[in-house]
N, C-alpha and C positions, 0 to 999 in steps of 0.2 A: 224119889219119894222116900220119906222117912216113915217107918212103921213102928207103932208102939208095941208094948208087950202083949196087948190084947188083939194083935193082928189088925189094928185099925190104922189107916194112913192118917198121920197127924200133920205132916208137912209135905208140900209139893214144891218142887223146884221149877221156877219159870225164869228162864234167862239167868241172870246173876243174882236172883233173890229166891228166898224160900217163903212161901205163904203158909202160915199156921192155919190149918183148917178148923181149929177149935176156937181160937181167939180172933182170927182174921188179921193178926199182926204180920206185916211184911218185914222180914229180916234181910236187910241189905248188907252184904259183905263189904261192898265198896265204901259206903258211908254209914257206919253203924250208928252215928249220932242222929241221923235223920229218921223220923218216926212216921211210918205210913201204915194205913190200916184199910181193910176191906170190910164192907158192911155185912151184917149177919145174913141178910137175904142173898147177897152176892155170893157169900161163902156156901150157902145151901145149894145154890145153882151150880157153883163150881164143883162141889162134891158130887152132885148127881151126874153132871156131865163127865167128870173124871171116872166115876164108877161105870159109866157107859161109854168110855173112850172109844173112838173110832166107830161110833154108832150114833143114830139119830134118836133123840128123846122128844116125845110129843110135847106140845105146848101144855096140854091138859095135865100130863104127868108132872111137868115142871111146876105149874101153878099149884097143883095139889100138894106137892112136896115142899114147896117154898112157903106158901101161905096157909097150908093145912086147912083149917075150918073157916077161913075168912073168904068173903066174896070179893074178888078183884077182877079187873079187866085185863085184856091182853096188853094194854098200854103199860101196866105195872111190870109185866114180864119183859116188855121191850126196853124199859129203863134198866132193868137188871142186866139184860144182855148187853146193852150199851156200856154199862159199867165194866162188865167183863172184857169187852172189846178194848176199852180204855186201859185196863190192867195189862192185857196182853200187848197192846201197842207200846206201852210205857216200859215194860220189863222184859218182854220176849224179843230181844233185838235180833236173834238168829231165826226167828219165826219157827220155833219148834212146835208150836200149837197153832191150829187154824180153827176158828169158830165159824161154822157155816150155818146158813139158814136154809131150811127146806120149806119153800113157800107153802103156806097153808097147813103145815104139819108140825114142824118143830125145829130144834137146833141140835147140832152135833159138834163135839170138840174132838178134832183129829190131830194126832201127833204125827209130825213129819217123819217119814222113813228116810234114813240117810242113804244117799246114793253113792255107791263105791265107784271109783274111776279106775 
């Protein structure tokens, strides 16, 4: 993770790319000419899940944080989670992160713990 001078995380490394948590731009070291971006709601969800890494965040908390004062259904959250799963499957080739679903409650982003041999 890259931290700014205000102690806020601005970039998070997922596999071989860095995701800017402010703009949503994905910086690819391998192919810098290719431009990829994450949607603003997906970024809000990713930030919240990263802030609560290795813990479960309730669906209600996610929806309140992502859509604030808008009325949305759980289907909107499911689409956002689907987008994050696509992001992880595309860029996290070493499976450093796992996005889990706790049925009826919420979601958690867990960072893999390296196993020493």
